[in-house]
C-alpha positions as CSV (number, residue, x, y, z in Angstrom):
1,M,286.6,149.5,-86.5
2,A,286.3,146.7,-84.5
3,F,287.0,143.1,-84.4
4,T,285.2,140.3,-82.9
5,N,286.4,137.4,-81.0
6,K,285.3,134.0,-82.0
7,E,282.6,133.4,-79.4
8,G,281.0,136.9,-80.9
9,G,281.8,138.3,-76.9
10,S,284.2,141.0,-76.8
11,S,285.5,143.0,-79.1
12,I,288.7,145.0,-79.9
13,S,289.0,148.3,-81.8
14,S,291.7,149.9,-83.9
15,T,292.1,153.1,-85.4
16,P,294.1,152.1,-88.7
17,T,296.4,154.0,-90.9
18,I,295.6,154.0,-94.6
19,L,298.9,152.7,-96.3
20,A,297.6,152.3,-99.7
21,A,294.3,153.4,-101.7
22,E,294.8,153.0,-105.4
23,P,291.3,153.3,-106.9
24,A,290.6,149.6,-108.5
25,R,293.5,148.5,-107.5
26,E,294.3,148.5,-104.1
27,L,293.5,149.5,-100.1
28,R,295.9,148.7,-97.4
29,W,295.8,149.8,-93.7
30,L,297.5,149.2,-90.7
31,G,295.5,149.1,-87.4
32,H,297.3,148.8,-84.1
33,V,295.3,147.1,-80.8
34,A,296.0,149.2,-77.6
35,F,299.2,150.5,-78.9
36,P,301.8,149.9,-81.5
37,G,303.8,147.1,-81.4
38,L,301.6,145.2,-79.1
39,M,299.5,143.6,-82.0
40,D,299.5,145.3,-85.7
41,G,297.5,143.8,-88.6
42,N,298.1,144.9,-92.2
43,H,295.2,144.4,-94.0
44,S,294.6,144.7,-97.6
45,F,292.2,144.4,-100.2
46,V,293.9,143.8,-103.8
47,L,291.8,144.1,-106.9
48,E,292.7,142.3,-110.2
49,P,291.2,142.0,-113.4
50,A,289.8,138.9,-114.2
51,G,287.8,138.5,-117.6
52,E,284.4,140.3,-117.5
53,S,284.8,140.2,-113.7
54,T,287.5,141.5,-111.1
55,K,288.9,139.2,-108.7
56,V,289.3,140.5,-104.9
57,T,292.0,139.3,-102.8
58,Q,291.5,139.9,-99.0
59,S,294.4,139.3,-96.8
60,E,295.4,140.3,-93.1
61,S,299.0,139.8,-91.7
62,F,299.8,140.4,-87.7
63,T,303.3,141.6,-86.2
64,G,303.9,142.6,-83.0
65,I,304.4,140.9,-79.6
66,L,301.0,139.6,-79.4
67,G,300.7,139.0,-83.4
68,M,300.9,135.4,-83.3
69,F,298.2,134.7,-81.0
70,A,295.5,137.1,-83.0
71,P,294.2,133.4,-84.9
72,L,293.5,132.6,-81.7
73,F,290.9,134.6,-80.8
74,M,289.8,136.3,-83.8
75,D,287.5,134.5,-86.3
76,L,289.3,136.1,-89.7
77,G,287.6,133.5,-91.7
78,A,284.0,134.4,-90.9
79,S,285.0,138.5,-91.0
80,F,286.2,138.0,-94.3
81,E,283.2,136.2,-95.4
82,A,281.0,138.5,-94.2
83,S,282.5,141.6,-96.1
84,N,283.4,140.0,-99.3
85,K,279.6,139.2,-99.0
86,A,278.3,142.5,-98.4
87,L,281.2,143.8,-101.2
88,A,279.5,141.7,-103.8
89,N,275.9,142.5,-103.2
90,F,277.1,146.2,-103.0
91,V,278.6,145.6,-106.4
92,E,275.8,143.6,-108.0
93,S,273.1,146.4,-106.7
94,K,275.3,148.9,-108.7
95,E,275.0,147.2,-111.5
96,Q,271.3,147.1,-111.9
């Protein structure tokens, strides 16, 4: 998995550990940059029924020595938007 900085230049790679994988409910993983404790990211997708559809909530929190600096060089908003759009397109293509 790779994260691209705000300028679209370099990327940071991570090999995440799956923390939760409950079909139709939650997918959550923990990734580390370089080594555990430097910058750790806990990322999740939580699915909730919402009438005839499903509400998907995506979030990420960072811990570790450099965790507080993650928002300074990682554009999570654009990344979240792109992955949410890709997920919506995938689901809609399966419904047809």
